N, CA, C, O and the ligand as a Tripos MOL2 file, in Angstrom:
@<TRIPOS>MOLECULE
protein
  309   307    78     0     0
PROTEIN
NO_CHARGES

@<TRIPOS>ATOM
      1 N           0.8310   -1.1920    0.0000 N.3       1 MET1
      2 CA          0.0000    0.0000    0.0000 C.3       1 MET1
      3 C           0.8680    1.2450    0.0000 C.2       1 MET1
      4 O           1.7980    1.3660    0.7980 O.2       1 MET1
      5 N           0.5610    2.1680   -0.8970 N.am      2 GLY2
      6 CA          1.3580    3.3810   -0.9760 C.3       2 GLY2
      7 C           0.7280    4.5230   -0.2160 C.2       2 GLY2
      8 O          -0.3050    4.3890    0.4400 O.2       2 GLY2
      9 N           1.3850    5.6290   -0.3350 N.am      3 ARG3
     10 CA          0.8230    6.8090    0.3190 C.3       3 ARG3
     11 C          -0.3090    7.3530   -0.5350 C.2       3 ARG3
     12 O          -0.1480    7.5370   -1.7410 O.2       3 ARG3
     13 N          -1.4280    7.6070    0.0720 N.am      4 ARG4
     14 CA         -2.6010    8.0200   -0.6800 C.3       4 ARG4
     15 C          -2.6240    9.5020   -0.9600 C.2       4 ARG4
     16 O          -3.3460    9.9600   -1.8460 O.2       4 ARG4
     17 N          -1.8370   10.2610   -0.2080 N.am      5 TRP5
     18 CA         -2.0200   11.7070   -0.2330 C.3       5 TRP5
     19 C          -0.9690   12.4160   -1.0610 C.2       5 TRP5
     20 O           0.2000   12.4790   -0.6810 O.2       5 TRP5
     21 N          -1.3850   12.9400   -2.1760 N.am      6 THR6
     22 CA         -0.4620   13.6860   -3.0270 C.3       6 THR6
     23 C          -1.1040   14.9960   -3.4260 C.2       6 THR6
     24 O          -0.7190   15.5940   -4.4310 O.2       6 THR6
     25 N          -2.0700   15.4470   -2.6610 N.am      7 VAL7
     26 CA         -2.7950   16.6740   -3.0140 C.3       7 VAL7
     27 C          -2.7560   17.6860   -1.8810 C.2       7 VAL7
     28 O          -2.4170   17.3580   -0.7440 O.2       7 VAL7
     29 N          -3.1040   18.9090   -2.2090 N.am      8 ARG8
     30 CA         -3.2940   19.9800   -1.2360 C.3       8 ARG8
     31 C          -2.1410   20.1110   -0.2490 C.2       8 ARG8
     32 O          -2.3230   19.9690    0.9600 O.2       8 ARG8
     33 N          -0.9640   20.3810   -0.7760 N.am      9 GLY9
     34 CA          0.1660   20.6410    0.1030 C.3       9 GLY9
     35 C           1.0360   19.4390    0.3250 C.2       9 GLY9
     36 O           2.2150   19.5820    0.6500 O.2       9 GLY9
     37 N           0.4790   18.2330    0.1550 N.am     10 LEU10
     38 CA          1.2860   17.0380    0.3230 C.3      10 LEU10
     39 C           1.7660   16.5890   -1.0490 C.2      10 LEU10
     40 O           0.9610   16.2760   -1.9250 O.2      10 LEU10
     41 N           3.0780   16.5610   -1.2300 N.am     11 ALA11
     42 CA          3.6210   16.1950   -2.5330 C.3      11 ALA11
     43 C           4.5000   14.9590   -2.4020 C.2      11 ALA11
     44 O           5.6090   14.9120   -2.9330 O.2      11 ALA11
     45 N           3.9910   13.9600   -1.6880 N.am     12 GLY12
     46 CA          4.7450   12.7400   -1.5280 C.3      12 GLY12
     47 C           5.5890   12.7010   -0.2750 C.2      12 GLY12
     48 O           6.3330   11.7460   -0.0510 O.2      12 GLY12
     49 N           5.4790   13.7430    0.5520 N.am     13 GLU13
     50 CA          6.1990   13.7090    1.8210 C.3      13 GLU13
     51 C           5.6670   12.5590    2.6740 C.2      13 GLU13
     52 O           4.4810   12.2330    2.6220 O.2      13 GLU13
     53 N           6.5600   11.9450    3.4610 N.am     14 ARG14
     54 CA          6.1300   10.8120    4.2660 C.3      14 ARG14
     55 C           5.3350   11.2460    5.4940 C.2      14 ARG14
     56 O           4.4210   10.5470    5.9330 O.2      14 ARG14
     57 N           5.6930   12.4060    6.0410 N.am     15 PHE15
     58 CA          5.0490   12.8270    7.2860 C.3      15 PHE15
     59 C           4.1180   14.0080    7.0600 C.2      15 PHE15
     60 O           4.4210   14.9250    6.2970 O.2      15 PHE15
     61 N           2.9840   13.9640    7.7390 N.am     16 CYS16
     62 CA          1.9970   15.0260    7.6130 C.3      16 CYS16
     63 C           1.6860   15.6050    8.9820 C.2      16 CYS16
     64 O           1.1790   14.9100    9.8620 O.2      16 CYS16
     65 N           1.9940   16.8790    9.1540 N.am     17 GLY17
     66 CA          1.6970   17.5300   10.4120 C.3      17 GLY17
     67 C           0.2720   18.0590   10.4300 C.2      17 GLY17
     68 O          -0.2600   18.5000    9.4110 O.2      17 GLY17
     69 N          -0.3290   18.0060   11.6030 N.am     18 ASP18
     70 CA         -1.6580   18.5740   11.8220 C.3      18 ASP18
     71 C          -1.4360   19.8830   12.5730 C.2      18 ASP18
     72 O          -1.1370   19.8950   13.7670 O.2      18 ASP18
     73 N          -1.5920   20.9910   11.8350 N.am     19 ARG19
     74 CA         -1.2700   22.2990   12.4140 C.3      19 ARG19
     75 C          -2.1490   22.6420   13.6100 C.2      19 ARG19
     76 O          -1.7120   23.3370   14.5270 O.2      19 ARG19
     77 N          -3.3760   22.1590   13.6020 N.am     20 ASP20
     78 CA         -4.3130   22.4710   14.6720 C.3      20 ASP20
     79 C          -3.9060   21.7930   15.9800 C.2      20 ASP20
     80 O          -3.9430   22.4100   17.0450 O.2      20 ASP20
     81 N          -3.5190   20.5270   15.8930 N.am     21 HIS21
     82 CA         -3.1930   19.7560   17.1000 C.3      21 HIS21
     83 C          -1.7000   19.6060   17.3370 C.2      21 HIS21
     84 O          -1.2920   18.9970   18.3260 O.2      21 HIS21
     85 N          -0.8770   20.1510   16.4480 N.am     22 LYS22
     86 CA          0.5790   20.0240   16.5690 C.3      22 LYS22
     87 C           0.9890   18.5670   16.6920 C.2      22 LYS22
     88 O           1.8020   18.1900   17.5360 O.2      22 LYS22
     89 N           0.3910   17.7570   15.8120 N.am     23 MET23
     90 CA          0.6340   16.3210   15.8040 C.3      23 MET23
     91 C           1.1680   15.9520   14.4370 C.2      23 MET23
     92 O           0.7160   16.4860   13.4240 O.2      23 MET23
     93 N           2.1400   15.0290   14.4000 N.am     24 VAL24
     94 CA          2.6670   14.6230   13.1000 C.3      24 VAL24
     95 C           2.3380   13.1500   12.8530 C.2      24 VAL24
     96 O           2.4670   12.3140   13.7470 O.2      24 VAL24
     97 N           1.9060   12.8460   11.6120 N.am     25 HIS25
     98 CA          1.5050   11.5010   11.2340 C.3      25 HIS25
     99 C           2.4890   10.8950   10.2470 C.2      25 HIS25
    100 O           3.0500   11.5850    9.3970 O.2      25 HIS25
    101 N           2.6830    9.5990   10.3790 N.am     26 ASP26
    102 CA          3.5310    8.8480    9.4600 C.3      26 ASP26
    103 C           2.6150    8.2240    8.4110 C.2      26 ASP26
    104 O           1.9010    7.2620    8.6960 O.2      26 ASP26
    105 N           2.6380    8.7710    7.2020 N.am     27 LEU27
    106 CA          1.6930    8.3350    6.1760 C.3      27 LEU27
    107 C           1.9720    6.9170    5.6700 C.2      27 LEU27
    108 O           1.1330    6.3170    4.9990 O.2      27 LEU27
    109 N           3.1450    6.3890    5.9920 N.am     28 ASP28
    110 CA          3.4310    5.0060    5.6210 C.3      28 ASP28
    111 C           2.7070    4.0270    6.5510 C.2      28 ASP28
    112 O           2.5480    2.8500    6.2290 O.2      28 ASP28
    113 N           2.2730    4.5320    7.7060 N.am     29 HIS29
    114 CA          1.5870    3.6750    8.6780 C.3      29 HIS29
    115 C           0.2760    4.3100    9.1130 C.2      29 HIS29
    116 O          -0.1270    4.2320   10.2730 O.2      29 HIS29
    117 N          -0.3670    4.9330    8.1550 N.am     30 GLU30
    118 CA         -1.5970    5.6540    8.4620 C.3      30 GLU30
    119 C          -2.6530    4.7520    9.0980 C.2      30 GLU30
    120 O          -2.8580    3.6140    8.6740 O.2      30 GLU30
    121 N          -3.3120    5.2800   10.1150 N.am     31 ASP31
    122 CA         -4.3570    4.5590   10.8340 C.3      31 ASP31
    123 C          -5.6850    5.2710   10.5710 C.2      31 ASP31
    124 O          -5.7110    6.4780   10.3290 O.2      31 ASP31
    125 N          -6.7750    4.5260   10.6180 N.am     32 ALA32
    126 CA         -8.0880    5.1420   10.3810 C.3      32 ALA32
    127 C          -8.3460    6.2650   11.3820 C.2      32 ALA32
    128 O          -9.0360    7.2380   11.0770 O.2      32 ALA32
    129 N          -7.7800    6.1170   12.5840 N.am     33 GLN33
    130 CA         -8.0260    7.1120   13.6270 C.3      33 GLN33
    131 C          -7.1520    8.3620   13.5050 C.2      33 GLN33
    132 O          -7.2660    9.2900   14.3060 O.2      33 GLN33
    133 N          -6.2850    8.3770   12.5030 N.am     34 CYS34
    134 CA         -5.4920    9.5800   12.2560 C.3      34 CYS34
    135 C          -6.3550   10.6750   11.6210 C.2      34 CYS34
    136 O          -6.0950   11.8640   11.8030 O.2      34 CYS34
    137 N          -7.3820   10.2600   10.8770 N.am     35 HIS35
    138 CA         -8.2780   11.1960   10.1860 C.3      35 HIS35
    139 C          -7.5020   12.1790    9.3160 C.2      35 HIS35
    140 O          -7.7300   13.3880    9.3620 O.2      35 HIS35
    141 N          -6.5860   11.6400    8.5280 N.am     36 ILE36
    142 CA         -5.7940   12.4740    7.6240 C.3      36 ILE36
    143 C          -6.6890   13.2530    6.6760 C.2      36 ILE36
    144 O          -6.4050   14.3990    6.3280 O.2      36 ILE36
    145 N          -7.7910   12.6030    6.2600 N.am     37 ASP37
    146 CA         -8.6940   13.2830    5.3310 C.3      37 ASP37
    147 C          -9.2640   14.5620    5.9460 C.2      37 ASP37
    148 O          -9.4480   15.5650    5.2560 O.2      37 ASP37
    149 N          -9.5400   14.5150    7.2450 N.am     38 GLU38
    150 CA        -10.0770   15.7140    7.9110 C.3      38 GLU38
    151 C          -9.0270   16.8110    8.0170 C.2      38 GLU38
    152 O          -9.3350   17.9940    7.8770 O.2      38 GLU38
    153 N          -7.7850   16.4080    8.2650 N.am     39 ILE39
    154 CA         -6.7040   17.3930    8.3530 C.3      39 ILE39
    155 C          -6.5860   18.1400    7.0260 C.2      39 ILE39
    156 O          -6.4670   19.3650    6.9920 O.2      39 ILE39
    157 N          -6.6240   17.3730    5.9310 N.am     40 ILE40
    158 CA         -6.5100   17.9720    4.6050 C.3      40 ILE40
    159 C          -7.7480   18.8020    4.2850 C.2      40 ILE40
    160 O          -7.6640   19.8740    3.6860 O.2      40 ILE40
    161 N          -8.8990   18.2750    4.7000 N.am     41 GLU41
    162 CA        -10.1700   18.9780    4.4860 C.3      41 GLU41
    163 C         -10.1450   20.3660    5.1130 C.2      41 GLU41
    164 O         -10.6630   21.3240    4.5390 O.2      41 GLU41
    165 N          -9.5370   20.4690    6.2940 N.am     42 HIS42
    166 CA         -9.4940   21.7420    7.0020 C.3      42 HIS42
    167 C          -8.2320   22.5490    6.6890 C.2      42 HIS42
    168 O          -7.9330   23.5460    7.3450 O.2      42 HIS42
    169 N          -7.5030   22.0900    5.6690 N.am     43 SER43
    170 CA         -6.2890   22.7850    5.2480 C.3      43 SER43
    171 C          -5.2930   22.9670    6.3900 C.2      43 SER43
    172 O          -4.6600   24.0150    6.5170 O.2      43 SER43
    173 N          -5.1660   21.9370    7.2120 N.am     44 GLU44
    174 CA         -4.2400   22.0040    8.3330 C.3      44 GLU44
    175 C          -3.0390   21.0880    8.1400 C.2      44 GLU44
    176 O          -2.2620   20.8600    9.0670 O.2      44 GLU44
    177 N          -2.8970   20.5650    6.9250 N.am     45 ALA45
    178 CA         -1.7920   19.6600    6.6480 C.3      45 ALA45
    179 C          -0.4860   20.4280    6.4840 C.2      45 ALA45
    180 O          -0.4190   21.4210    5.7590 O.2      45 ALA45
    181 N           0.5420   19.9550    7.1650 N.am     46 MET46
    182 CA          1.8750   20.5550    7.0790 C.3      46 MET46
    183 C           2.8490   19.4300    6.7390 C.2      46 MET46
    184 O           3.1620   18.6020    7.5940 O.2      46 MET46
    185 N           3.3290   19.3950    5.4930 N.am     47 PRO47
    186 CA          4.1740   18.2830    5.0840 C.3      47 PRO47
    187 C           5.5950   18.3490    5.6360 C.2      47 PRO47
    188 O           6.2000   19.4190    5.7070 O.2      47 PRO47
    189 N           6.1160   17.1850    6.0250 N.am     48 PHE48
    190 CA          7.5100   17.0720    6.4670 C.3      48 PHE48
    191 C           8.1500   15.8850    5.7740 C.2      48 PHE48
    192 O           7.5250   14.8360    5.6170 O.2      48 PHE48
    193 N           9.4000   16.0510    5.3600 N.am     49 ARG49
    194 CA         10.0880   14.9390    4.7280 C.3      49 ARG49
    195 C          10.7030   14.0110    5.7600 C.2      49 ARG49
    196 O          10.8320   12.8100    5.5220 O.2      49 ARG49
    197 N          11.0790   14.5620    6.8980 N.am     50 THR50
    198 CA         11.6820   13.7350    7.9470 C.3      50 THR50
    199 C          10.9900   14.0140    9.2720 C.2      50 THR50
    200 O          10.4230   15.0850    9.4860 O.2      50 THR50
    201 N          11.0490   13.0170   10.1600 N.am     51 ILE51
    202 CA         10.4220   13.1760   11.4650 C.3      51 ILE51
    203 C          11.1990   14.1970   12.3000 C.2      51 ILE51
    204 O          10.6270   14.8990   13.1330 O.2      51 ILE51
    205 N          12.5000   14.2670   12.0640 N.am     52 GLU52
    206 CA         13.3150   15.2390   12.8020 C.3      52 GLU52
    207 C          12.8390   16.6620   12.5090 C.2      52 GLU52
    208 O          12.7760   17.5070   13.4020 O.2      52 GLU52
    209 N          12.5090   16.9050   11.2590 N.am     53 GLU53
    210 CA         12.0230   18.2130   10.8580 C.3      53 GLU53
    211 C          10.7210   18.5430   11.5920 C.2      53 GLU53
    212 O          10.5240   19.6690   12.0470 O.2      53 GLU53
    213 N           9.8460   17.5580   11.7010 N.am     54 ALA54
    214 CA          8.5770   17.7680   12.4000 C.3      54 ALA54
    215 C           8.8160   18.0970   13.8760 C.2      54 ALA54
    216 O           8.1910   18.9940   14.4420 O.2      54 ALA54
    217 N           9.7370   17.3470   14.4770 N.am     55 HIS55
    218 CA         10.0420   17.5830   15.8970 C.3      55 HIS55
    219 C          10.6350   18.9770   16.1070 C.2      55 HIS55
    220 O          10.3610   19.6360   17.1100 O.2      55 HIS55
    221 N          11.4500   19.4140   15.1480 N.am     56 LEU56
    222 CA         12.0500   20.7520   15.2490 C.3      56 LEU56
    223 C          10.9720   21.8250   15.2630 C.2      56 LEU56
    224 O          11.1500   22.8820   15.8690 O.2      56 LEU56
    225 N           9.8530   21.5560   14.5940 N.am     57 HIS57
    226 CA          8.7590   22.5130   14.5530 C.3      57 HIS57
    227 C           7.8030   22.3380   15.7340 C.2      57 HIS57
    228 O           6.7700   23.0030   15.8080 O.2      57 HIS57
    229 N           8.1540   21.4400   16.6540 N.am     58 GLY58
    230 CA          7.3510   21.2790   17.8630 C.3      58 GLY58
    231 C           6.1780   20.3170   17.7290 C.2      58 GLY58
    232 O           5.2480   20.3500   18.5350 O.2      58 GLY58
    233 N           6.2220   19.4490   16.6950 N.am     59 TYR59
    234 CA          5.1310   18.4970   16.5070 C.3      59 TYR59
    235 C           5.3900   17.2250   17.3070 C.2      59 TYR59
    236 O           6.5320   16.7920   17.4600 O.2      59 TYR59
    237 N           4.2970   16.6270   17.8180 N.am     60 HIS60
    238 CA          4.3810   15.3890   18.5850 C.3      60 HIS60
    239 C           3.9720   14.2130   17.7090 C.2      60 HIS60
    240 O           3.1720   14.3640   16.7860 O.2      60 HIS60
    241 N           4.5270   13.0390   18.0060 N.am     61 ASP61
    242 CA          4.1820   11.8400   17.2470 C.3      61 ASP61
    243 C           2.7330   11.4360   17.5070 C.2      61 ASP61
    244 O           2.2810   11.4180   18.6510 O.2      61 ASP61
    245 N           2.0120   11.1140   16.4360 N.am     62 CYS62
    246 CA          0.6570   10.5930   16.5890 C.3      62 CYS62
    247 C           0.7240    9.1970   17.2050 C.2      62 CYS62
    248 O           1.5220    8.3730   16.7560 O.2      62 CYS62
    249 N          -0.0840    8.9120   18.2100 N.am     63 PRO63
    250 CA         -0.0130    7.6030   18.8770 C.3      63 PRO63
    251 C          -0.4810    6.4480   18.0080 C.2      63 PRO63
    252 O          -0.1450    5.2970   18.2870 O.2      63 PRO63
    253 N          -1.2460    6.7270   16.9620 N.am     64 TYR64
    254 CA         -1.7790    5.6430   16.1370 C.3      64 TYR64
    255 C          -0.7910    5.1860   15.0820 C.2      64 TYR64
    256 O          -0.4400    4.0070   15.0270 O.2      64 TYR64
    257 N          -0.3420    6.1030   14.2460 N.am     65 CYS65
    258 CA          0.5230    5.6630   13.1510 C.3      65 CYS65
    259 C           1.9540    5.4180   13.6210 C.2      65 CYS65
    260 O           2.7320    4.7920   12.9010 O.2      65 CYS65
    261 N           2.3180    5.8910   14.8020 N.am     66 PHE66
    262 CA          3.6450    5.5690   15.3200 C.3      66 PHE66
    263 C           3.6160    4.3150   16.1990 C.2      66 PHE66
    264 O           4.6120    3.9560   16.8260 O.2      66 PHE66
    265 N           2.4560    3.6600   16.2300 N.am     67 ARG67
    266 CA          2.3060    2.3520   16.8730 C.3      67 ARG67
    267 C           2.7440    2.3340   18.3250 C.2      67 ARG67
    268 O           3.4630    1.4300   18.7500 O.2      67 ARG67
    269 N           2.3150    3.3220   19.0820 N.am     68 LEU68
    270 CA          2.6290    3.2960   20.4950 C.3      68 LEU68
    271 C           1.8620    2.1220   21.1150 C.2      68 LEU68
    272 O           0.6960    1.8970   20.7910 O.2      68 LEU68
    273 N           2.5210    1.3820   22.0010 N.am     69 PRO69
    274 CA          2.0020    0.0870   22.4680 C.3      69 PRO69
    275 C           0.6730    0.1390   23.2190 C.2      69 PRO69
    276 O          -0.0420   -0.8620   23.2530 O.2      69 PRO69
    277 N           0.3260    1.2670   23.8150 N.am     70 TRP70
    278 CA         -0.8990    1.3240   24.6170 C.3      70 TRP70
    279 C          -2.1200    1.7480   23.8090 C.2      70 TRP70
    280 O          -3.1940    1.9640   24.3720 O.2      70 TRP70
    281 N          -1.9610    1.8710   22.4860 N.am     71 VAL71
    282 CA         -3.0550    2.3370   21.6420 C.3      71 VAL71
    283 C          -3.6610    1.1890   20.8290 C.2      71 VAL71
    284 O          -2.9360    0.3910   20.2350 O.2      71 VAL71
    285 N          -4.9730    1.1150   20.8080 N.am     72 ASP72
    286 CA         -5.6640    0.1630   19.9540 C.3      72 ASP72
    287 C          -5.7180    0.7190   18.5550 C.2      72 ASP72
    288 O          -6.2640    1.8000   18.3360 O.2      72 ASP72
    289 N          -5.1620   -0.0010   17.6040 N.am     73 ARG73
    290 CA         -5.0890    0.5210   16.2480 C.3      73 ARG73
    291 C          -6.2310    0.0150   15.3780 C.2      73 ARG73
    292 O          -6.7510   -1.0820   15.5820 O.2      73 ARG73
    293 N          -6.6110    0.8400   14.4020 N.am     74 THR74
    294 CA         -7.6140    0.4710   13.4120 C.3      74 THR74
    295 C          -7.0100    0.7680   12.0430 C.2      74 THR74
    296 O          -7.0260    1.9140   11.5930 O.2      74 THR74
    297 N          -6.4760   -0.2580   11.3800 N.am     75 PRO75
    298 CA         -5.8100   -0.0070   10.0810 C.3      75 PRO75
    299 C          -6.7200    0.6960    9.0910 C.2      75 PRO75
    300 O          -7.9050    0.3800    8.9800 O.2      75 PRO75
    301 N          -6.1430    1.6650    8.3650 N.am     76 ALA76
    302 CA         -6.9270    2.4670    7.4250 C.3      76 ALA76
    303 C          -7.0990    1.7580    6.0950 C.2      76 ALA76
    304 O          -7.9220    2.1690    5.2780 O.2      76 ALA76
    305 N          -6.3300    0.6900    5.8640 N.am     77 HIS77
    306 CA         -6.3810    0.0410    4.5560 C.3      77 HIS77
    307 C          -6.9470   -1.3640    4.6620 C.2      77 HIS77
    308 O          -7.0620   -2.0600    3.6530 O.2      77 HIS77
    309 ZN         -1.4670    9.3340   12.8770 Zn       78 ZN78
@<TRIPOS>BOND
     1     1     2 1
     2     2     3 1
     3     3     4 2
     4     3     5 am
     5     5     6 1
     6     6     7 1
     7     7     8 2
     8     7     9 am
     9     9    10 1
    10    10    11 1
    11    11    12 2
    12    11    13 am
    13    13    14 1
    14    14    15 1
    15    15    16 2
    16    15    17 am
    17    17    18 1
    18    18    19 1
    19    19    20 2
    20    19    21 am
    21    21    22 1
    22    22    23 1
    23    23    24 2
    24    23    25 am
    25    25    26 1
    26    26    27 1
    27    27    28 2
    28    27    29 am
    29    29    30 1
    30    30    31 1
    31    31    32 2
    32    31    33 am
    33    33    34 1
    34    34    35 1
    35    35    36 2
    36    35    37 am
    37    37    38 1
    38    38    39 1
    39    39    40 2
    40    39    41 am
    41    41    42 1
    42    42    43 1
    43    43    44 2
    44    43    45 am
    45    45    46 1
    46    46    47 1
    47    47    48 2
    48    47    49 am
    49    49    50 1
    50    50    51 1
    51    51    52 2
    52    51    53 am
    53    53    54 1
    54    54    55 1
    55    55    56 2
    56    55    57 am
    57    57    58 1
    58    58    59 1
    59    59    60 2
    60    59    61 am
    61    61    62 1
    62    62    63 1
    63    63    64 2
    64    63    65 am
    65    65    66 1
    66    66    67 1
    67    67    68 2
    68    67    69 am
    69    69    70 1
    70    70    71 1
    71    71    72 2
    72    71    73 am
    73    73    74 1
    74    74    75 1
    75    75    76 2
    76    75    77 am
    77    77    78 1
    78    78    79 1
    79    79    80 2
    80    79    81 am
    81    81    82 1
    82    82    83 1
    83    83    84 2
    84    83    85 am
    85    85    86 1
    86    86    87 1
    87    87    88 2
    88    87    89 am
    89    89    90 1
    90    90    91 1
    91    91    92 2
    92    91    93 am
    93    93    94 1
    94    94    95 1
    95    95    96 2
    96    95    97 am
    97    97    98 1
    98    98    99 1
    99    99   100 2
   100    99   101 am
   101   101   102 1
   102   102   103 1
   103   103   104 2
   104   103   105 am
   105   105   106 1
   106   106   107 1
   107   107   108 2
   108   107   109 am
   109   109   110 1
   110   110   111 1
   111   111   112 2
   112   111   113 am
   113   113   114 1
   114   114   115 1
   115   115   116 2
   116   115   117 am
   117   117   118 1
   118   118   119 1
   119   119   120 2
   120   119   121 am
   121   121   122 1
   122   122   123 1
   123   123   124 2
   124   123   125 am
   125   125   126 1
   126   126   127 1
   127   127   128 2
   128   127   129 am
   129   129   130 1
   130   130   131 1
   131   131   132 2
   132   131   133 am
   133   133   134 1
   134   134   135 1
   135   135   136 2
   136   135   137 am
   137   137   138 1
   138   138   139 1
   139   139   140 2
   140   139   141 am
   141   141   142 1
   142   142   143 1
   143   143   144 2
   144   143   145 am
   145   145   146 1
   146   146   147 1
   147   147   148 2
   148   147   149 am
   149   149   150 1
   150   150   151 1
   151   151   152 2
   152   151   153 am
   153   153   154 1
   154   154   155 1
   155   155   156 2
   156   155   157 am
   157   157   158 1
   158   158   159 1
   159   159   160 2
   160   159   161 am
   161   161   162 1
   162   162   163 1
   163   163   164 2
   164   163   165 am
   165   165   166 1
   166   166   167 1
   167   167   168 2
   168   167   169 am
   169   169   170 1
   170   170   171 1
   171   171   172 2
   172   171   173 am
   173   173   174 1
   174   174   175 1
   175   175   176 2
   176   175   177 am
   177   177   178 1
   178   178   179 1
   179   179   180 2
   180   179   181 am
   181   181   182 1
   182   182   183 1
   183   183   184 2
   184   183   185 am
   185   185   186 1
   186   186   187 1
   187   187   188 2
   188   187   189 am
   189   189   190 1
   190   190   191 1
   191   191   192 2
   192   191   193 am
   193   193   194 1
   194   194   195 1
   195   195   196 2
   196   195   197 am
   197   197   198 1
   198   198   199 1
   199   199   200 2
   200   199   201 am
   201   201   202 1
   202   202   203 1
   203   203   204 2
   204   203   205 am
   205   205   206 1
   206   206   207 1
   207   207   208 2
   208   207   209 am
   209   209   210 1
   210   210   211 1
   211   211   212 2
   212   211   213 am
   213   213   214 1
   214   214   215 1
   215   215   216 2
   216   215   217 am
   217   217   218 1
   218   218   219 1
   219   219   220 2
   220   219   221 am
   221   221   222 1
   222   222   223 1
   223   223   224 2
   224   223   225 am
   225   225   226 1
   226   226   227 1
   227   227   228 2
   228   227   229 am
   229   229   230 1
   230   230   231 1
   231   231   232 2
   232   231   233 am
   233   233   234 1
   234   234   235 1
   235   235   236 2
   236   235   237 am
   237   237   238 1
   238   238   239 1
   239   239   240 2
   240   239   241 am
   241   241   242 1
   242   242   243 1
   243   243   244 2
   244   243   245 am
   245   245   246 1
   246   246   247 1
   247   247   248 2
   248   247   249 am
   249   249   250 1
   250   250   251 1
   251   251   252 2
   252   251   253 am
   253   253   254 1
   254   254   255 1
   255   255   256 2
   256   255   257 am
   257   257   258 1
   258   258   259 1
   259   259   260 2
   260   259   261 am
   261   261   262 1
   262   262   263 1
   263   263   264 2
   264   263   265 am
   265   265   266 1
   266   266   267 1
   267   267   268 2
   268   267   269 am
   269   269   270 1
   270   270   271 1
   271   271   272 2
   272   271   273 am
   273   273   274 1
   274   274   275 1
   275   275   276 2
   276   275   277 am
   277   277   278 1
   278   278   279 1
   279   279   280 2
   280   279   281 am
   281   281   282 1
   282   282   283 1
   283   283   284 2
   284   283   285 am
   285   285   286 1
   286   286   287 1
   287   287   288 2
   288   287   289 am
   289   289   290 1
   290   290   291 1
   291   291   292 2
   292   291   293 am
   293   293   294 1
   294   294   295 1
   295   295   296 2
   296   295   297 am
   297   297   298 1
   298   298   299 1
   299   299   300 2
   300   299   301 am
   301   301   302 1
   302   302   303 1
   303   303   304 2
   304   303   305 am
   305   305   306 1
   306   306   307 1
   307   307   308 2
@<TRIPOS>SUBSTRUCTURE
     1 MET1         2 RESIDUE 1 A MET
     2 GLY2         6 RESIDUE 1 A GLY
     3 ARG3        10 RESIDUE 1 A ARG
     4 ARG4        14 RESIDUE 1 A ARG
     5 TRP5        18 RESIDUE 1 A TRP
     6 THR6        22 RESIDUE 1 A THR
     7 VAL7        26 RESIDUE 1 A VAL
     8 ARG8        30 RESIDUE 1 A ARG
     9 GLY9        34 RESIDUE 1 A GLY
    10 LEU10       38 RESIDUE 1 A LEU
    11 ALA11       42 RESIDUE 1 A ALA
    12 GLY12       46 RESIDUE 1 A GLY
    13 GLU13       50 RESIDUE 1 A GLU
    14 ARG14       54 RESIDUE 1 A ARG
    15 PHE15       58 RESIDUE 1 A PHE
    16 CYS16       62 RESIDUE 1 A CYS
    17 GLY17       66 RESIDUE 1 A GLY
    18 ASP18       70 RESIDUE 1 A ASP
    19 ARG19       74 RESIDUE 1 A ARG
    20 ASP20       78 RESIDUE 1 A ASP
    21 HIS21       82 RESIDUE 1 A HIS
    22 LYS22       86 RESIDUE 1 A LYS
    23 MET23       90 RESIDUE 1 A MET
    24 VAL24       94 RESIDUE 1 A VAL
    25 HIS25       98 RESIDUE 1 A HIS
    26 ASP26      102 RESIDUE 1 A ASP
    27 LEU27      106 RESIDUE 1 A LEU
    28 ASP28      110 RESIDUE 1 A ASP
    29 HIS29      114 RESIDUE 1 A HIS
    30 GLU30      118 RESIDUE 1 A GLU
    31 ASP31      122 RESIDUE 1 A ASP
    32 ALA32      126 RESIDUE 1 A ALA
    33 GLN33      130 RESIDUE 1 A GLN
    34 CYS34      134 RESIDUE 1 A CYS
    35 HIS35      138 RESIDUE 1 A HIS
    36 ILE36      142 RESIDUE 1 A ILE
    37 ASP37      146 RESIDUE 1 A ASP
    38 GLU38      150 RESIDUE 1 A GLU
    39 ILE39      154 RESIDUE 1 A ILE
    40 ILE40      158 RESIDUE 1 A ILE
    41 GLU41      162 RESIDUE 1 A GLU
    42 HIS42      166 RESIDUE 1 A HIS
    43 SER43      170 RESIDUE 1 A SER
    44 GLU44      174 RESIDUE 1 A GLU
    45 ALA45      178 RESIDUE 1 A ALA
    46 MET46      182 RESIDUE 1 A MET
    47 PRO47      186 RESIDUE 1 A PRO
    48 PHE48      190 RESIDUE 1 A PHE
    49 ARG49      194 RESIDUE 1 A ARG
    50 THR50      198 RESIDUE 1 A THR
    51 ILE51      202 RESIDUE 1 A ILE
    52 GLU52      206 RESIDUE 1 A GLU
    53 GLU53      210 RESIDUE 1 A GLU
    54 ALA54      214 RESIDUE 1 A ALA
    55 HIS55      218 RESIDUE 1 A HIS
    56 LEU56      222 RESIDUE 1 A LEU
    57 HIS57      226 RESIDUE 1 A HIS
    58 GLY58      230 RESIDUE 1 A GLY
    59 TYR59      234 RESIDUE 1 A TYR
    60 HIS60      238 RESIDUE 1 A HIS
    61 ASP61      242 RESIDUE 1 A ASP
    62 CYS62      246 RESIDUE 1 A CYS
    63 PRO63      250 RESIDUE 1 A PRO
    64 TYR64      254 RESIDUE 1 A TYR
    65 CYS65      258 RESIDUE 1 A CYS
    66 PHE66      262 RESIDUE 1 A PHE
    67 ARG67      266 RESIDUE 1 A ARG
    68 LEU68      270 RESIDUE 1 A LEU
    69 PRO69      274 RESIDUE 1 A PRO
    70 TRP70      278 RESIDUE 1 A TRP
    71 VAL71      282 RESIDUE 1 A VAL
    72 ASP72      286 RESIDUE 1 A ASP
    73 ARG73      290 RESIDUE 1 A ARG
    74 THR74      294 RESIDUE 1 A THR
    75 PRO75      298 RESIDUE 1 A PRO
    76 ALA76      302 RESIDUE 1 A ALA
    77 HIS77      306 RESIDUE 1 A HIS
    78 ZN78       309 GROUP 0 **** ****
């Protein structure tokens, strides 16, 4: 499965920041609970090529797509 998002600010970047929540998502491991479509819908997508870049901008890892162990995941695909 590839990255689905190549529109509205996302040009193939792996990571997508949510400007509203200051959360960064890993589009290679997108989860249904990430609601990437809503982020893009509200024009809050902030693309990052590397996770380090996202952290430099003060973004936190999303618990779903970063597979934190205490989170119940719902695969988006
Ligand atoms: Zn996520």
